[in-house]
C-alpha positions as CSV (number, residue, x, y, z in Angstrom):
1,M,105.0,70.2,110.4
2,V,104.1,69.1,106.8
3,I,106.2,65.9,107.1
4,K,104.8,65.1,110.5
5,K,101.3,65.9,109.3
6,K,100.7,68.4,112.2
7,D,98.0,71.1,111.9
8,K,100.1,73.7,113.7
9,F,103.2,74.2,116.0
10,L,102.6,76.9,118.6
11,F,101.2,79.8,116.5
12,F,102.6,78.5,113.2
13,K,100.7,76.6,110.5
14,P,102.3,74.7,107.7
15,L,102.4,76.4,104.3
16,K,99.9,75.4,101.7
17,P,101.4,73.4,98.7
18,K,101.6,76.3,96.2
19,K,102.9,78.7,98.9
20,L,105.6,76.2,99.9
21,K,106.8,75.8,96.4
22,S,106.8,79.5,95.6
23,T,108.7,80.2,98.9
24,I,111.4,77.6,98.0
25,T,111.7,79.0,94.5
26,A,112.0,82.5,95.7
27,L,114.9,81.5,98.0
28,G,116.9,80.4,95.0
29,A,119.0,77.6,93.6
30,S,120.7,76.4,96.8
31,F,117.4,75.9,98.7
32,I,115.8,74.3,95.6
33,K,118.5,71.7,95.6
34,L,117.9,70.9,99.3
35,A,114.2,70.6,98.7
36,Q,114.5,68.3,95.7
37,V,115.3,65.3,98.0
38,L,112.0,65.7,99.9
39,A,110.1,66.2,96.7
40,T,110.4,62.4,95.9
41,R,109.0,61.2,99.2
42,A,105.4,59.9,98.7
43,D,105.6,58.6,102.2
44,F,106.2,62.0,103.7
45,F,103.9,64.2,101.6
46,S,100.3,64.1,100.5
47,Q,99.7,64.0,96.6
48,E,98.8,67.7,96.5
49,Y,102.1,68.7,98.0
50,L,104.0,66.2,95.7
51,D,102.2,67.6,92.6
52,E,103.7,71.1,93.5
53,L,107.0,70.0,94.8
54,K,107.9,67.9,91.8
55,E,108.0,71.0,89.7
56,L,111.1,72.1,91.6
57,H,113.0,69.4,89.6
58,D,112.5,71.0,86.1
59,Q,109.6,73.4,86.0
60,I,110.7,76.5,87.9
61,P,110.5,79.9,86.2
62,H,113.0,80.2,83.3
63,M,115.4,83.0,82.6
64,S,114.1,86.4,81.4
65,Q,114.6,87.1,77.7
66,E,117.4,89.5,78.5
67,H,119.4,87.0,80.6
68,F,118.7,84.3,78.0
69,D,120.1,86.5,75.2
70,T,123.2,87.3,77.3
71,V,124.0,83.6,78.0
72,Y,123.2,82.5,74.4
73,K,125.5,85.1,72.9
74,Q,128.4,84.3,75.1
75,S,128.0,80.6,74.4
76,F,127.4,80.3,70.7
77,F,128.0,81.9,67.3
78,T,124.9,83.2,65.5
79,N,125.0,80.3,63.0
80,T,125.7,77.4,65.4
81,F,122.3,75.8,65.0
82,K,120.0,75.3,62.0
83,S,117.1,76.2,64.4
84,F,116.8,76.8,68.2
85,D,113.6,76.8,70.2
86,T,113.9,79.7,72.7
87,T,111.2,78.3,74.9
88,P,112.8,75.8,77.3
89,I,111.4,72.3,77.8
90,A,112.7,72.1,81.3
91,S,114.0,74.8,83.7
92,A,115.9,73.7,86.9
93,S,117.8,75.5,89.7
94,I,121.1,75.7,87.8
95,G,120.1,75.8,84.1
96,Q,117.4,75.3,81.5
97,V,117.2,73.0,78.6
98,H,116.1,73.8,75.0
99,I,115.6,71.8,71.8
100,A,117.7,72.7,68.8
101,F,118.7,71.2,65.5
102,L,122.2,71.1,64.1
103,H,122.8,71.9,60.4
104,D,122.7,68.1,59.5
105,D,119.2,68.0,61.1
106,T,120.4,66.2,64.3
107,K,118.0,66.9,67.1
108,V,119.9,68.0,70.3
109,A,119.2,69.2,73.8
110,V,121.0,72.3,74.8
111,K,121.5,73.0,78.5
112,L,122.2,76.7,79.3
113,K,123.5,77.9,82.7
114,R,121.4,80.5,84.4
115,H,122.7,84.0,84.2
116,L,125.0,85.0,87.2
117,I,124.0,81.6,88.9
118,K,127.6,81.2,90.4
119,E,127.2,84.6,92.1
120,Q,123.8,83.7,93.4
121,V,124.9,80.4,95.0
122,S,128.0,82.0,96.4
123,A,125.8,84.5,98.2
124,D,123.5,81.7,99.4
125,I,126.5,79.8,100.9
126,K,127.6,83.0,102.8
127,I,124.1,83.3,104.2
128,I,123.9,79.7,105.2
129,N,127.4,80.0,106.9
130,F,126.3,83.2,108.6
131,F,123.3,81.5,110.2
132,N,125.4,78.5,111.1
133,S,127.9,80.7,112.9
134,I,125.1,82.3,115.0
135,F,123.3,79.0,116.0
136,K,126.5,76.8,116.4
137,P,127.0,77.5,120.1
138,F,123.6,76.0,120.8
139,F,124.4,72.7,119.2
140,S,126.1,69.6,120.7
141,F,129.7,68.6,119.7
142,Y,128.5,65.9,117.1
143,T,125.7,68.2,115.7
144,K,128.1,71.0,115.1
145,N,130.5,68.7,113.2
146,S,127.6,67.2,111.2
147,I,126.2,70.6,110.2
148,D,129.6,71.8,109.3
149,A,130.1,68.7,107.2
150,V,126.7,69.2,105.4
151,I,127.4,72.8,104.7
152,S,131.0,72.2,103.6
153,E,130.0,69.4,101.1
154,F,126.9,71.3,99.9
155,S,128.9,74.4,99.1
156,K,131.5,72.2,97.3
157,M,128.9,70.3,95.4
158,I,126.7,73.3,94.2
159,L,129.9,75.2,93.1
160,E,130.9,72.2,91.1
161,E,127.4,72.0,89.6
162,V,127.5,75.5,88.2
163,N,130.8,74.5,86.4
164,F,129.6,73.1,83.0
165,N,133.1,72.0,82.1
166,T,133.1,69.7,85.2
167,E,129.7,68.3,84.1
168,L,130.9,67.5,80.6
169,T,133.9,65.6,82.0
170,N,131.6,63.8,84.4
171,L,129.2,62.8,81.5
172,K,132.1,61.5,79.4
173,K,133.7,59.5,82.2
174,F,130.4,58.1,83.6
175,S,129.3,57.1,80.0
176,S,132.6,55.2,79.5
177,T,132.6,53.6,82.9
178,Y,129.1,52.2,82.5
179,K,128.9,51.7,78.8
180,D,127.9,48.0,79.3
181,S,125.3,48.6,81.9
182,G,122.3,48.8,79.7
183,I,121.6,52.3,80.8
184,I,121.3,55.1,78.1
185,F,123.4,58.3,78.5
186,P,123.3,61.4,76.2
187,K,126.2,61.8,73.7
188,P,127.9,65.2,74.1
189,Y,128.8,67.4,71.1
190,E,132.0,68.8,72.6
191,Q,132.8,71.2,69.8
192,F,129.7,73.2,70.8
193,C,130.2,72.9,74.7
194,S,131.5,75.6,77.0
195,N,131.4,76.5,80.6
196,D,128.0,78.2,80.0
197,A,126.3,75.5,77.7
198,I,126.3,71.8,77.1
199,V,125.0,70.4,73.8
200,M,124.0,66.7,73.7
201,S,122.0,64.2,72.0
202,Y,118.2,64.5,72.6
203,E,116.9,61.6,74.5
204,E,113.2,60.6,74.4
205,G,111.4,59.2,77.5
206,F,108.9,59.8,80.3
207,R,109.9,61.3,83.6
208,F,110.3,58.6,86.2
209,D,107.3,59.9,88.2
210,D,105.0,60.3,85.1
211,K,102.7,57.5,86.3
212,E,100.0,58.2,83.6
213,N,102.3,57.7,80.7
214,I,104.2,54.9,82.2
215,F,101.1,52.9,82.9
216,K,99.5,53.8,79.6
217,N,102.5,52.3,77.8
218,N,102.3,49.1,79.9
219,I,105.7,49.7,81.4
220,D,106.5,47.5,84.3
221,A,107.4,49.9,87.0
222,K,108.5,47.4,89.5
223,A,110.9,45.9,87.0
224,V,112.4,49.3,86.2
225,I,112.8,50.0,89.9
226,G,114.6,46.8,90.3
227,K,116.9,47.6,87.4
228,L,117.5,51.0,88.9
229,V,118.5,49.6,92.4
230,E,120.8,47.0,90.6
231,F,122.5,49.9,88.8
232,Y,123.1,51.8,92.0
233,T,124.4,48.7,93.6
234,T,127.0,48.5,90.8
235,Q,127.8,52.2,91.1
236,M,128.1,52.5,94.9
237,L,129.1,49.0,96.1
238,I,131.2,47.7,93.2
239,N,132.8,50.6,91.4
240,G,132.5,53.3,94.1
241,Y,131.6,55.8,91.4
242,F,127.9,57.2,91.3
243,H,125.4,59.7,90.0
244,A,124.5,61.6,93.1
245,D,121.4,63.4,91.9
246,P,118.8,60.8,90.7
247,H,115.6,62.8,91.1
248,P,112.7,62.1,88.7
249,G,113.7,65.0,86.4
250,N,117.0,63.4,85.8
251,I,115.8,59.8,85.0
252,L,113.7,59.1,82.0
253,I,111.9,55.8,81.1
254,T,111.6,54.9,77.4
255,K,108.7,53.2,75.8
256,D,110.7,49.9,75.7
257,S,111.5,50.2,79.5
258,N,115.1,51.3,79.2
259,I,116.4,53.9,81.7
260,V,118.0,57.2,80.6
261,F,120.2,59.1,83.0
262,L,120.5,62.9,82.6
263,D,122.4,65.7,84.3
264,F,125.9,64.8,85.5
265,G,126.7,67.9,87.5
266,M,126.7,65.8,90.7
267,V,128.9,62.7,90.4
268,K,130.8,61.3,93.3
269,T,133.4,58.8,94.3
270,V,133.0,56.5,97.3
271,P,136.3,56.0,99.4
272,N,137.1,52.3,99.6
273,E,136.8,52.2,103.4
274,T,133.3,53.7,103.2
275,R,132.4,51.2,100.4
276,V,133.5,48.4,102.7
277,A,131.6,49.8,105.6
278,I,128.4,50.0,103.5
279,I,128.8,46.3,102.5
280,E,129.2,45.3,106.1
281,L,126.1,47.4,107.0
282,I,124.0,45.7,104.4
283,K,125.3,42.1,105.5
284,A,124.5,42.9,109.1
285,A,121.1,44.3,108.3
286,N,120.2,41.2,106.2
287,E,121.3,38.9,109.0
288,Q,119.6,41.1,111.5
289,N,122.7,41.3,113.5
290,Y,122.1,44.6,115.0
291,E,125.2,45.0,117.0
292,A,127.3,44.3,113.9
293,Y,125.0,46.8,112.2
294,I,125.9,49.5,114.8
295,D,129.6,48.7,114.4
296,A,129.4,49.1,110.7
297,N,127.6,52.5,111.2
298,K,130.5,53.5,113.4
299,R,133.0,52.6,110.6
300,L,130.8,54.6,108.2
301,G,130.9,57.5,110.6
302,T,127.2,58.0,111.2
303,I,127.4,56.9,114.8
304,S,130.1,58.1,117.2
305,Y,132.8,55.8,118.6
306,E,131.6,55.8,122.2
307,A,127.9,55.3,121.3
308,P,126.1,52.6,123.5
309,V,125.9,49.6,121.3
310,S,123.2,47.7,123.2
311,E,120.8,50.6,123.3
312,L,121.4,51.5,119.7
313,A,120.9,47.8,118.6
314,E,117.6,47.8,120.5
315,F,116.6,51.0,118.7
316,T,117.7,49.5,115.3
317,A,115.7,46.2,115.9
318,K,112.5,48.3,116.5
319,M,113.0,50.3,113.3
320,F,113.7,47.2,111.3
321,E,110.5,45.5,112.8
322,I,108.4,48.6,111.7
323,F,109.7,48.8,108.1
324,S,109.6,45.0,107.6
325,N,105.9,44.8,108.5
326,N,103.8,44.4,105.4
327,N,100.6,45.0,107.3
328,L,101.4,48.7,108.0
329,D,100.6,51.4,105.6
330,S,103.2,54.1,104.9
331,E,101.5,56.7,107.3
332,S,101.5,54.1,110.2
333,M,105.1,53.3,109.6
334,Q,106.0,57.0,109.5
335,K,104.1,57.7,112.7
336,L,105.8,54.7,114.6
337,A,109.2,55.6,113.3
338,F,108.9,59.2,114.4
339,E,107.8,58.0,117.9
340,I,110.9,55.9,118.2
341,L,113.2,58.6,116.9
342,E,111.9,60.9,119.5
343,T,113.6,58.7,122.1
344,T,117.0,59.0,120.4
345,R,117.6,62.7,120.8
346,D,120.6,62.2,123.0
347,F,122.2,59.5,120.9
348,P,125.5,60.6,119.3
349,F,124.5,60.4,115.7
350,K,126.7,62.2,113.2
351,L,126.8,63.0,109.4
352,P,130.2,62.7,107.9
353,S,131.0,64.2,104.4
354,D,131.4,60.7,102.8
355,A,127.9,59.6,104.0
356,I,126.0,62.8,102.9
357,Y,125.7,61.9,99.3
358,I,125.1,58.2,100.0
359,L,122.2,59.0,102.4
360,R,120.9,61.6,99.9
361,V,120.8,59.0,97.0
362,S,119.3,56.4,99.2
363,A,116.5,58.7,100.3
364,I,115.8,59.7,96.6
365,I,115.8,56.1,95.3
366,E,113.5,55.0,98.2
367,G,111.3,58.0,97.3
368,L,111.1,56.9,93.7
369,G,110.1,53.4,94.8
370,T,107.2,54.9,96.9
371,T,105.8,56.4,93.7
372,Y,104.7,53.0,92.4
373,I,104.9,50.6,95.2
374,E,102.9,51.0,98.4
375,N,105.0,50.8,101.6
376,F,108.2,50.6,99.5
377,N,111.2,51.0,101.7
378,G,115.0,50.1,101.9
379,V,114.5,47.3,104.5
380,K,112.1,44.9,102.7
381,D,112.4,46.0,99.0
382,I,116.0,47.2,98.5
383,L,118.0,45.2,101.0
384,P,117.4,41.8,99.4
385,I,118.7,43.1,96.0
386,L,121.8,44.6,97.7
387,Q,122.4,41.4,99.7
388,V,122.6,39.3,96.4
389,N,125.4,41.5,95.1
390,I,127.6,41.5,98.2
391,P,129.9,38.8,96.9
392,K,130.4,40.7,93.6
393,A,130.9,43.9,95.6
394,L,133.7,42.1,97.6
395,G,135.4,41.1,94.4
396,A,134.1,37.6,94.0
397,K,134.4,36.1,90.5
398,E,131.5,34.5,88.5
399,S,132.8,30.9,89.3
400,V,134.2,29.3,92.5
401,L,137.4,28.3,90.5
402,E,138.2,31.9,89.5
403,T,137.7,33.0,93.1
404,L,140.1,30.3,94.4
405,V,142.7,31.1,91.7
406,D,142.6,34.8,92.9
407,E,143.0,33.7,96.5
408,V,146.0,31.6,95.7
409,K,147.6,34.5,93.8
410,D,147.1,36.7,96.9
411,L,148.7,34.0,99.2
412,P,152.4,35.1,98.9
413,F,151.4,38.7,99.7
414,I,149.4,37.6,102.8
415,V,152.5,35.6,104.0
416,R,154.7,38.6,103.4
417,D,152.4,40.9,105.4
418,L,152.1,38.4,108.2
419,K,155.9,38.1,108.4
420,S,156.2,41.9,108.5
421,V,153.8,42.1,111.4
422,I,155.7,39.4,113.4
423,T,159.0,41.1,112.7
424,K,157.8,44.5,113.9
425,A,156.1,43.0,117.0
426,S,159.4,41.2,118.0
427,K,161.4,44.6,117.7
428,G,158.7,46.5,119.6
429,N,157.9,48.6,116.5
430,L,154.3,47.5,116.0
431,E,152.0,50.4,115.4
432,V,148.3,50.6,116.2
433,E,146.3,52.8,113.7
434,L,143.3,54.6,115.2
435,S,140.2,55.2,113.2
436,K,138.7,58.6,112.5
437,G,136.0,57.9,115.0
438,Q,138.4,57.0,117.8
439,L,140.5,60.1,117.1
440,E,137.4,62.3,117.2
441,Y,136.3,60.7,120.4
442,I,139.8,61.3,122.0
443,L,139.7,64.9,120.8
444,K,136.2,65.4,122.3
445,E,137.3,63.9,125.6
446,L,140.5,66.0,125.7
447,K,138.5,69.2,125.0
448,S,135.9,68.5,127.6
449,H,138.7,68.0,130.3
450,I,141.2,70.7,129.2
451,N,138.8,73.5,128.3
452,P,137.3,73.8,131.8
453,K,140.8,73.9,133.4
454,L,142.1,76.5,131.0
455,G,139.0,78.6,131.8
456,G,139.6,78.2,135.6
457,F,143.3,79.3,135.2
458,A,142.2,82.3,133.1
459,L,139.8,83.3,136.0
460,M,142.5,82.9,138.5
461,L,145.0,85.0,136.5
462,G,142.2,87.5,136.0
463,S,141.8,87.8,139.8
464,F,145.5,88.7,140.2
465,F,145.1,91.4,137.5
466,V,142.1,92.8,139.4
467,L,144.1,92.9,142.6
468,S,147.0,94.8,141.0
469,L,144.5,97.6,140.1
470,D,144.3,98.5,143.8
471,N,140.9,100.1,143.4
472,G,138.9,98.4,146.0
473,Y,138.0,95.3,144.0
474,D,139.5,92.9,146.6
475,N,136.2,91.1,147.1
476,F,135.6,90.8,143.3
477,A,139.2,89.4,142.9
478,I,138.6,86.8,145.6
479,A,135.4,85.8,143.9
480,L,137.1,85.4,140.6
481,F,139.8,83.4,142.2
482,L,137.4,81.0,144.0
483,L,135.4,80.6,140.8
484,G,138.6,79.8,138.9
485,I,139.5,77.1,141.5
486,A,136.0,75.6,141.3
487,R,136.3,75.6,137.5
488,V,139.6,73.7,137.6
489,F,138.5,71.0,140.0
490,Y,134.9,70.7,138.9
491,K,133.7,70.3,135.4
């Protein structure tokens, strides 16, 4: 109701900003993580909601003194630091951050894991799975699969996030992989780190959504957003290794316009086939080839194999037309988009596990853009930047000559593979590999044909069992038998 800006639905009214934030906070870490994505969307929420929701990133209530003492004592010796500020500078769903000084006067940031957070998120996962099992029978085949994929990936992700050893490994690998990117990363002090605490260099900067200080220091927000999109292009399309939690609390902007990345609890790898599907998606979108765009979505797994291409292409064209229109404000865009989405209720959209983080990051980055640029969206603002980088993502070199040399090097392997295909075909051994989407479609069709027949045979067998009881249930047995026949021959 808040997103659609409705005053009420039936007898329910949307929660006020402070009440919405307190309700999400009370639900705990897992629900805070889910809400953080929406907390970046200036095109979805009014400013009063954004002001409250952005506190979910790093301003939620910190640990009690008792819990802090417990975590600190199991993480450090009494003389580890020269000084330690017990008041956190940031407090998020999984941990809280303190300023400390080492004995050589080095200023460090200390991230402490919340007391018993693993047990809390494990309980949250059980609750989510419980409600999913109750409501699952009411969902369609693809909706069931999508919800299962979301819950499975979310459960895996948040359990990884509460493991600080994993985060430390991610920080070291990410910093090494992107050491020449121009992005700043904290330096870990491994000798002080554990599964309950990470000690790292203290990095100065303004939160990405701190508009007041960013404008006061004459920082070019548009240039920073462009640099951020470029960096994510490198992460997702070229290397296939990306930071999956870029909310405003995890990205700082320095006074000299450099970008600092924090919090490496959620770092993901894009499978090569998914990366190629995204590249095809971008290329088709830029060329406004909507049928190719739908095919790329099928390869990505967000649209089912049997989806009607022409209808979806028409729907896609309408959406692109809305988000490419510079004359529409964000509220008008949103209203028109929702109206079109209402007509797609029966379309077989899906949400495979590989796409969950990609869509999450895309939503957050787009949300960050809306903070500074009116009507900012992926179609007119991000797509051109991505399109420029497609040749590099596909492995093209800086010069034409280098590309040609690489192609010539690959020629013997291409000839060998072609010869192998011809040989297999001549011997009748050629194999056809089906995509995941095709296999899923075949499974769905088999189930839709086999399950009614199995149910029908079960009813017919049940009728013979009732007859064997010899207790005057003949009519009931006949009814069961006829129902079984109907079930077998009619879906």
